[in-house]
N, C-alpha and C positions, 0 to 999 in steps of 0.2 A: 440645230436649231438656230434662226435668224435672231439679227439684234431686239427685236420687238416681238418675238413670240409670246413670251411669259406676260410678257404688260398686255398682250391682247385676248390673250387668253383668262387673263385674272379680270378684265374689263368687261368681256363677254359676259363670265358669272355674273358680275357686280349687275349689268346692264337686264340679265334674263332674272335675275332675284327681284330687280325693281319692278319688270312686267308681270312678274308672276304674285306679288304684291300687290299690285295695281290691280290686279284679276281678281283677286279676294275680296279686295275693297268694295270692287265693282259688281262683285257676284259673278263674275262670268266664267264659265269653264274652259278649256280648251277646245273640246269643240266646240263650245258657242262663237268662240274667239275665232276659229278657224273658219267654220260659217261665214262671220262676218267680211273675212278679207277674202273669203273665197281661194283657201287651199284645203287640201286635205288634212284632216287633224294628225294622220300618221307623219305626213312631213312635218307638222309644227313641233311634235312631238320629238320627231330626230333632230330638227334644228335646236330647240331647247335641251336637249340630250348632248348635242355637239356632236353628232354622228354626219351629221350634213350641213356646211355651212349656211346659215340663213341669208339671202338676197337681200339687200339694201331694199329693195320695193317692199319684200313683204315687212321688214323692219318697220317702213315708213307708214306702211298699212295700219301696223300694228298701234304704232303711236296715234293715227288718226282715229280708230277705233276705241283706244283706252282712253283717249283725249290728253294724250302727252304730246310735247313739244321738243322734236328732234334738234334743240339748237347746238351749233358747233361755238364753242367759245374759244377765241385764242388763247395759246399758253400762258401767256402774260398777265392776263386778267383771271383765269383759272385759280383759284385758291383752295381748292379741296383734295380730297386725297389721290383723285387720277393723275394730277399733277407731278406728285412723288414718283408713278410708274412710269418713268421715262420714256414717255411720248415724244417730247421736244428733244 
């Protein structure tokens, strides 16, 4: 296992939970989201289950569809839980 594998796994879980919560908030199903971003629902489900890695392009399309901003925050400015996950 690589140096950042555990951090990556935990962060992926957090991001996917946030996306799913946002889907509930906006009342969008996985099928509807998949249609909105132009992928198969089965692909999206495999991404969420971490059976296949989600491409960055898919993540960015999801952010657009759910009206989320995929900001990159410098480590020195980050004061939340993810800072403690040894990404820096």
